[in-house]
C-alpha positions, 0 to 999 in steps of 0.5 A: 420426771413424768407429770400428769393431770390427776383428779382425786375427787370428782368436781369442776375444772379446778379438781384437776391437779398437775402432779409429778407421777411415778411411771414403772417400766412398760410391762409385757405387751406395753410401750412407753410413750412420750406425748407430743399432743393430747386431745381434749373431748367432752367425754373427759369432762364426764369422767372429771365430774363423775358422770361416768364411773371411774374405771379404778379406785384412786386418783384419775388421769382423764384424757381419751386420745393422744399421740407421741413417740415410743421411748421404750417397749416391753417384752413381747412387743415386736411390731413397734420400736423406740422412735416410732410415732404412734397414736391411740384412743382409750377411755382415760389416762392421756393427760400426762407427759408420759404413759404406758399403753398396750401395744395392740391399742396403738396405730402408727402415724403415717408421714404427712400427719402431725402429732397434733392432728393425730391426737385431735383425730383419733377419738373424734375421727374414729367416732365419725367413721363408725357413725357414718359407715357403721351405725347408719351408713351414709350414701350419696343422697342421704339427708342428715342432721348433725348437731354441734356442727362446729365442734371437733366431731361435727367439723370432721363429720361435715367434711366426710359426709359431704364427700360421701354425697350427703345433703348435710344439715348442721346446728350451731349456737352462734353466727360465728360457728355458722361460718365454721360449719359452712367451711366444713362441708355443711350445705345448710347451717341452723343457728338454734339460738335464732331459729327453730331447728325442727321447722328449718329442717322441715323447710329444707327437706320439703317436709319430708325430714332427714333419714338420720339425726346424729345427736351429741347434745342430749337433753336440750335437743330431745325430743325435737331431734325425733321431729326432724326425722322421716318415717322409719328414720334413725336417731343416733344419740352418741353424747350428752353435752347438755346433760343426760336425757331424762324424759325419753319414752320408747313410745315416742318412737312409734308415735313419731313414725316407727323410728329407730334409736341407738346409743352407740359408743366408739369403744364398742366399735373398735374392740378387736385389733382388726376393727381398730386398724380398719377404722384408723386406716380409713381415717388416715387415708381421708386425712392424707387425701384431703377428704377431711381436715382436722382443724386444731383451733385451740392449744393449751399447756398440759398444766393448764388443762382446767382452762381447756375444760372451761373453754370447752364447757363454756362453748368457747371452742371450735374444731379441736382442742389439744394439750401440749406437754411442757 
């Protein structure tokens, strides 16, 4: 019988309950997946706490990425069949042993990529792809700052940006995480618990600043992130792990060098099937050609998803975390 993590009211990790669920046959255009691995991301905590509005009434199953095997296809599905290995990213619904997914949101997992890596790479890897290739195209010689460099997104970003020829600067919160970031392509790593990252970035860049700051931290790094940028630089705020920024003023951008600012979201970059396929192809090519490695450093049973959230929010994780259905 299928099981899922369900949240009946927003709250802390304890709000997540492992429950038996009824799963209807896949509708037209859908397939049923048996999950082999499920990615864990900060966005899952935003839905759990109610920071992000739930997309429907009633209990919520969190989870934005997963990988598994197709068990059954609905009417009209022609390009996929039972037994295919597939992966996906959707805003919610992945914390389950089985689920029905629209076929046009699935990509086939190529040989040589494990289910765990695929589950850990879809949301985070496609996020890195849009950040480095579309939001601010990184090129040889680009100088960039990436906050949370030892996290799941940061670990992938460091490797991919290094491959592109960028000078990659990262921030972390401990000496242990400095080692993790250095192993993932970062040329310079700043422990913000010991150093002022603005001063250190200025020192590294000879006072010139970086062209772009990728910031998923939010309140704790604002407005200091702006002070790391060169004139006409871009601040890319794509997350808020430390809380929502509550003191943003548009005038700061003019005062600090006519800066650009954007608040992107992955799902606006993969709206069409072609966008999804292009990004996924680039991600899997990078994995298969050893341009990037996705380290799965933490594994939890699906029924212990609350412990995974406690570790994530307590800054006790590095790289990627996955849930394994029992």
